[in-house]
C-alpha positions as CSV (number, residue, x, y, z in Angstrom):
1,M,43.8,74.1,5.9
2,R,43.6,75.6,1.8
3,I,41.2,74.2,-0.4
4,A,40.4,74.5,-3.7
5,I,36.1,74.2,-4.0
6,V,36.2,72.7,-8.0
7,G,32.4,72.6,-9.5
8,Y,31.0,75.8,-7.2
9,G,27.7,74.2,-7.1
10,R,25.4,74.0,-4.4
11,M,27.5,70.9,-2.8
12,G,31.0,73.5,-3.5
13,R,29.0,76.7,-1.8
14,E,27.8,74.3,1.4
15,T,31.1,73.2,1.3
16,E,33.1,76.7,1.2
17,R,31.2,77.8,4.3
18,L,31.6,74.9,6.5
19,A,34.9,75.4,5.2
20,G,35.0,78.7,6.6
21,A,33.4,77.9,10.1
22,A,36.2,75.6,10.8
23,G,38.8,78.2,10.0
24,H,39.7,76.8,6.9
25,D,41.3,78.8,3.7
26,I,39.1,78.7,0.1
27,V,42.0,79.2,-2.2
28,A,39.4,79.4,-5.5
29,R,36.3,78.4,-6.5
30,I,36.4,76.7,-10.1
31,D,33.7,75.9,-12.3
32,P,34.1,77.1,-15.9
33,H,30.1,77.2,-16.1
34,V,29.5,80.1,-12.8
35,A,30.2,83.1,-13.3
36,E,31.0,83.9,-9.8
37,A,34.0,81.4,-9.8
38,D,37.8,82.8,-9.8
39,A,38.8,79.9,-12.4
40,G,37.2,77.7,-14.9
41,A,39.7,75.3,-14.0
42,L,42.4,74.1,-11.9
43,S,46.1,75.8,-12.9
44,A,49.6,75.8,-11.3
45,D,49.3,78.9,-9.4
46,I,45.8,77.6,-7.6
47,A,47.2,73.8,-6.6
48,A,50.6,75.7,-5.9
49,A,48.6,77.9,-2.9
50,A,46.4,74.9,-2.5
51,D,46.9,72.1,0.6
52,V,44.2,69.9,-1.3
53,A,40.9,70.5,-3.6
54,I,37.6,69.4,-2.4
55,E,35.4,68.3,-6.0
56,F,31.3,68.4,-7.0
57,G,31.3,68.7,-10.5
58,A,30.2,67.5,-13.1
59,A,31.0,63.5,-13.6
60,E,32.3,64.3,-17.6
61,A,35.0,66.8,-15.6
62,V,36.2,63.6,-13.3
63,V,38.9,62.5,-15.9
64,D,40.3,65.8,-16.5
65,N,40.7,67.0,-13.1
66,A,42.5,64.2,-11.8
67,R,44.9,65.0,-14.5
68,R,45.8,68.3,-13.0
69,Y,45.4,66.8,-9.6
70,A,48.8,64.7,-10.2
71,Q,50.5,66.9,-12.9
72,Y,50.4,69.4,-9.8
73,G,50.3,67.2,-7.0
74,L,47.4,67.9,-5.6
75,A,45.8,66.0,-3.4
76,A,41.6,65.8,-3.9
77,A,39.1,63.7,-2.0
78,V,35.7,64.2,-4.6
79,G,32.8,64.0,-4.0
80,T,31.0,63.9,-7.6
81,T,29.3,60.9,-8.5
82,G,28.5,59.3,-12.2
83,W,32.3,58.1,-13.3
84,G,31.9,55.0,-12.3
85,D,32.7,53.1,-15.6
86,R,35.8,55.3,-15.8
87,L,37.5,54.5,-12.4
88,D,39.7,52.6,-13.9
89,E,40.8,54.9,-15.6
90,V,40.8,57.7,-12.6
91,S,43.3,55.1,-10.6
92,T,45.4,54.5,-13.1
93,I,45.7,58.5,-13.7
94,V,46.5,59.0,-10.1
95,A,49.0,55.7,-9.6
96,G,51.2,58.2,-12.7
97,G,50.6,61.6,-10.1
98,G,52.2,61.6,-6.8
99,S,49.4,63.1,-4.6
100,G,46.3,62.0,-2.7
101,Y,42.7,61.2,-4.7
102,L,39.9,59.8,-1.7
103,H,36.7,59.3,-3.9
104,A,33.1,58.6,-2.6
105,S,29.9,58.2,-3.8
106,N,28.5,60.0,-0.4
107,F,30.4,61.6,2.2
108,S,27.8,61.4,4.5
109,L,28.9,59.1,7.3
110,G,25.4,57.7,8.7
111,V,25.5,57.0,4.3
112,Q,29.2,55.3,4.9
113,L,27.4,53.6,7.9
114,F,24.3,52.3,7.4
115,L,26.2,50.7,3.8
116,R,28.2,48.5,6.8
117,L,24.6,47.6,7.9
118,A,23.8,46.9,5.0
119,A,26.0,44.4,4.2
120,R,25.9,43.4,7.9
121,A,22.2,42.2,7.7
122,T,21.5,41.0,3.8
123,A,24.2,38.4,5.7
124,L,22.0,37.7,8.8
125,L,18.9,37.4,5.9
126,D,20.4,34.8,3.5
127,P,19.4,32.3,4.8
128,F,15.9,32.7,4.6
129,D,14.9,32.8,0.9
130,D,11.2,33.9,1.6
131,Y,12.6,37.7,2.1
132,D,13.7,39.1,-1.1
133,I,15.9,42.3,-1.6
134,A,15.0,45.6,-3.8
135,I,16.9,48.9,-3.0
136,F,14.1,52.6,-3.9
137,E,15.7,55.8,-3.8
138,R,14.5,59.6,-4.0
139,H,16.2,62.2,-5.0
140,H,15.4,66.4,-5.5
141,R,14.6,67.1,-9.8
142,R,18.3,69.1,-10.1
143,K,20.1,65.7,-10.0
144,A,21.6,64.3,-12.5
145,D,22.1,60.7,-12.2
146,S,19.7,58.2,-12.1
147,P,20.3,55.4,-9.7
148,S,22.6,58.2,-7.5
149,G,26.0,56.8,-6.6
150,T,25.1,55.7,-3.6
151,A,22.1,53.6,-4.5
152,L,24.4,51.1,-6.4
153,T,26.9,51.5,-4.0
154,I,24.2,50.2,-1.8
155,A,24.0,47.8,-3.8
156,N,27.3,46.4,-4.6
157,A,27.2,45.9,-0.5
158,V,23.9,43.6,-1.2
159,L,25.4,41.6,-3.9
160,G,29.1,41.1,-1.9
161,A,27.3,39.8,1.0
162,S,24.1,37.8,-0.6
163,S,24.5,34.1,-2.3
164,R,21.2,35.0,-4.0
165,K,21.4,38.3,-5.1
166,R,24.1,38.3,-8.3
167,R,23.1,40.8,-10.8
168,V,21.7,45.0,-10.4
169,A,18.0,46.2,-13.1
170,T,17.6,49.4,-12.8
171,E,16.3,49.9,-15.6
172,R,11.7,50.2,-16.3
173,L,10.4,46.6,-15.7
174,D,8.6,45.3,-17.8
175,R,8.7,41.8,-17.3
176,P,8.9,39.2,-13.6
177,I,12.4,40.4,-11.9
178,D,14.6,37.2,-12.3
179,A,15.9,35.3,-8.8
180,D,19.4,36.8,-8.4
181,E,18.7,40.3,-10.0
182,L,18.5,42.5,-7.0
183,H,16.6,45.8,-9.2
184,V,17.2,48.7,-7.9
185,A,14.1,52.0,-8.8
186,S,14.6,56.2,-8.4
187,V,12.9,58.3,-8.0
188,R,13.1,62.5,-8.7
189,G,10.8,65.3,-7.6
190,G,10.5,68.5,-5.5
191,E,13.2,69.5,-3.3
192,E,14.3,65.6,-1.9
193,P,18.2,65.3,-0.5
194,G,18.4,62.1,-0.1
195,T,16.1,58.9,0.7
196,H,17.3,55.3,0.6
197,T,16.1,52.6,1.4
198,L,17.0,48.9,1.3
199,L,13.8,46.3,2.2
200,W,13.5,42.9,2.4
201,D,10.2,41.7,1.2
202,S,8.0,38.1,2.3
203,A,4.6,36.6,2.1
204,D,4.2,37.8,5.7
205,D,6.9,41.1,6.2
206,T,8.4,43.5,5.0
207,I,12.7,44.8,6.9
208,E,13.0,48.0,5.9
209,L,17.0,50.2,6.6
210,T,16.6,53.1,5.3
211,H,18.8,56.6,5.3
212,R,16.6,60.2,5.1
213,A,19.5,63.5,4.0
214,R,18.5,66.0,6.0
215,G,20.1,68.1,3.8
216,R,23.2,68.7,2.6
217,A,26.0,69.7,5.0
218,N,26.4,65.8,6.0
219,L,28.3,65.8,2.3
220,A,30.4,68.6,2.7
221,A,31.4,68.4,6.6
222,G,32.4,64.6,5.3
223,A,34.1,66.0,2.2
224,L,36.3,68.5,5.2
225,R,36.4,65.6,6.8
226,A,38.1,63.5,3.9
227,A,40.7,66.1,3.1
228,E,41.7,66.2,6.6
229,W,42.8,62.6,6.2
230,L,44.8,62.8,3.4
231,S,46.1,66.1,4.6
232,A,47.2,65.1,7.7
233,G,51.1,63.9,8.8
234,G,52.8,65.3,5.8
235,G,49.5,64.3,3.4
236,R,48.5,60.8,2.0
237,R,49.5,59.3,-1.5
238,G,47.6,56.9,-4.4
239,M,43.8,55.8,-4.7
240,Y,41.3,55.2,-1.5
241,G,37.7,55.2,-1.3
242,I,35.7,56.1,1.4
243,D,36.3,52.7,3.4
244,D,40.3,53.5,4.1
245,L,38.6,56.8,5.7
246,I,35.6,55.1,8.3
247,D,38.2,51.9,8.4
248,D,41.1,55.1,10.1
249,M,37.9,56.3,12.4
250,L,36.3,53.5,14.1
251,A,40.0,52.2,15.0
């Protein structure tokens, strides 16, 4: 598989390392802010040389990159976070193009299984209103978005399975939380790769479900798997979420 890496930060470099170990070819490293990158933007020549792009870049570049993928007919696996408010815009762009686009707030297989466990556990505990629900997450000091895209995805899984929680609160709260609010708290500092905890707390006890990443390799490995899935069978077309890939793996 021939890959164009879009966003040549830590995740881009980790993707390159794992792709090379798996026998894939890197045709270009694209990043306007990194001196050792091969190009500042995706071009027609790079797109023609690649089978798929893997993007771990800046949120503000996602829409422009989506336009280029659509223009050049290049499939893309996108792990950039912090652009959920522009998902409809990107979906429209992808629908007007002829390639595949798979996006995920977190490409870790473990996180995706965690999300399914979170929904099932929320549904199981839903009749027991003594248990209130909250989410907290910790990441390294360089992470640009807060809360993490994964934390928001966990929150959405909870909202979909809970009859009591109807909205997410991510801001600092200088008041008691409303009964229908799901509070998502974030901490930034140090080198923490990423820890997400979903908890149910009562006066008598606490139940916690935690995913703790040990590094970034699992994210890059998941993105490579998504890229392979998009390229399989002559290439998939249209907009996909990570659930489409996981459903196919579990089938």
